[in-house]
N, C-alpha and C positions, 0 to 999 in steps of 0.2 A: 504493500500500500504506500509506504513512504520509503524513499531511497535518497540518502544524502551522500553526495560524491565529492570528496576532496574539497570541503568547504573551508574557505579562508575568509575571516571577518576581522575588520579593524574598527576601532573608534579613535579618530585622530591619528596619532602616531603609534598607538598601542595595538598590537596584534593580539586578538583574543582567541579566535578559532584558527587552528594552524594545520588545516588539511584533514578535518574531521570527516569520517566516513561511517555511515550507519544505515542499516536496513531494518524496517519494521514490517512484518508480514500482516496479511489480512487476519483480523481477529486476535492479534497478539497484544499482550500487555508487556511493554519493554520498560524496565526501570533503569534510570541513569543515576548513579551515585558518585559523589566526588567531593573534594574539599571546597571551601569558599574560594571564590576568585578564579575558578577554573574555566568558566564560560558556560555553565549549565543554563542559567537564565538567559544569557545572550542567545544560545541556541533556540530556546523557546520563542524569543522575540523575533529572531530572524525568520523562523518558520511561519509565524503568524503575521509578519509584515510591519513590525514597528519601525518607525523612522529613526535615523541617527546612526545606523550601522552601515559601514562600507563593505560590500561583498566584493572582494578582489578576485576570487576564483571559486569555481565549484558550482554544483547544481543541487536543488531540492526538488525532487520529483514526487508528485502525488498521483498515483495511478498512471505513472509514466509521463506526466506533464510537468514541465518545469514551472513552478509557481513563483519564482523570485521576481518576475516582471509584473506580477499582479498586485493590485492594491489590496489593503487589508480586508475591505468588505467583499472583494471578489474571492479572496481565499476563504473567507467565512462562508460565502455562498457555495463553495465547492466542498465544504464540510470540515474546515479547520476550526477548532475551538480551543481557546487558551483560558484556563482557570489560573488567575493571578496569585502570586505569593502574597501580595498586599492589595486586595481589591480596593478601589478608590470610592470615596463618597461623592455622590452627585446631588447636592441638596435641592437643586431646582427641577429635578426630573422625578415624577411619580413612578414608583416601582412597577405598578401594573401597566402604566402607559408604556414604559420602556419594554417590558416583557412582550406586550402585544405587538408593538412596532417591530421588535426583533424577529418574532415568530413570523409575522406577515411578510417582512422583507425576505426571509428565507424562502417562504412559500412562493412569493412572486418570482424569485430567481429560479425556482424549479418548475415554473409554469403551472403552479397550483393556485386554486382559489384561496383568497384570504379567509381567515377564520372569522366567523361572526362572533359577537360578544358572548352568547351563551356557550358556544363550543370552547372559546378561549377560557372562560371562567371555569368550566368543568375540568379542562386540562390542568389549569393552575391549581385548582383545589385538590385534585388527586395527587399531583406531584409534590405539592407542598406538605401534604399530610404525611407522606412517606419520609420526608426530610426534616420534619420538626420545624418547618417554617410557619410561624403563626400568622393569623389574619392581621394582627396588629403590625407585624413586620411588613406585610404586603401593602398596608395603607400608608406607610412612610415613604419619603423620598428615597431613592435608590441608595442603599447602604448607610443612610444618614443615621448616626447615633448607634449603629450596630456594633456589637462586640466582634472580636476577631473570628470567633467561631460562627457567629451569625452571618458574617460576610462570606465565609467559606461555604456555608450551607446555601446562601443565595447564589453563589457561583455554580454549585452543583445543580441547583434548581434550574438555572438557565440552561445548563447542559442537558438536563433531562427533558426540557421543553423543546430545545432546538434539535436534539437527536443528531449530533454531528457524526461525520465519518471517522474523523481522527481527533481525539481529545488529548490535550497536553495539560498535565497537572504540574504547575511550577511550585514545588514545595508547599503543597496544599496542607500538609500536616503542621506547618509552622504556626505556633501559637495556639494549637488546639489541645484541649484537655481530652482525657480518655473517652468520655461519653460523646463529645463532638466528633472526635476522630472516628469512632465506630459508626456514627450516623452518616458522616460524609462518605466513609468507605463503603458502607452498604448501598448508598446511592450510586456510587461509581460501579460497584459490582452488578447492580441491577441492570446497568446499561451494556454490560459485556455481551457481545454476540459475534458470530463468525465474520460479519461484515463491518465491524467497528473495531478500531485499534486505539491503543492508548500509549502515550509516552509519559511515564511517571518520574518526575525529578525530585530527589530527596537526599538529605544528608544521612538519614537514620533508617535502620532496618525495621523499626517499629511499625511504620506505615505499611511495610510489605508483609507484616503479620495479618493485615486486614485485606489489603489488595494484593493478591498473590500474583507475582509476575511470572511470565513465561521465560523471559531472559533478563539478565542483569548485566549492565555495562559500567565499567569503571572509567570515569572521565577525569583526566588530570592534565594540566598545562595545555588545554585547548584541543585535545584529541582523545579518542577512545583508546585506552591503554590495554584493556582486557575485557573479554565478554565470557559469560557463562550462564549457568542455570541459577535457580533460586538460592542454592547453597552458597554462592559467591557473596550474597548479601550478608549472610551470617559470618563468613570469613572476614569481611570488611568491618563488621561490628566488633569483632574480636581484636583484629590487628591494626585497623585504621588504614590510612592512605600513605604512610611514610615511604613505603617501598616503591610506590609508583612515582612519587615526587622525587625520590632519590635517583631512580632510573632515568627520569627525564633530565634531571640536572646533570647526571653523568654523561 
């Protein structure tokens, strides 16, 4: 589904990604683990189309199509979704207005009819109940006054409603207590199917106790240093990343 080939990315004079190559198959949950400052969030931003990054070489292919020339909304229409590490508050935008606009924008891009209000309300009610998103939260401006855990639940609610093809979770476990982590993870797991893939970015193995990955990749110094199965996450939890940083420095 997603194939990244020899990706080089810079911000100003600083090189962040240095020839990163990665493949994520249809239906696969791929986890990326690595130390701070290695380019994990940069990778998520480049895939989703955030401005400010200079791509000097390489390709990002979604179902064989290079998406690097597409605008962020065009990538979203093709099924890319990013759950942020730090979701932003947008005080002037009502949550329900935002959700309906996003869902109907996606439907228009697919040539589908827009959702009428009763259909939209039913979809939101069912999805929000599963994720512990209260009606009071839905009545607020988007993420306004939300706790960290509430913001993450709102991100997963958006993903549940938009039904993306490729979901990126950028350190979704950051700032979550155990109960919130369980709820968010259950929401992600409910979306797993053979036609939807995920890239899960995390520092810690604990998230992967709840979202079981098919593959684990170690990222350090801007490249994938090693790939393996779920056991690799346990090894990293025990030994850390020093050996990969040492190898790169050498």
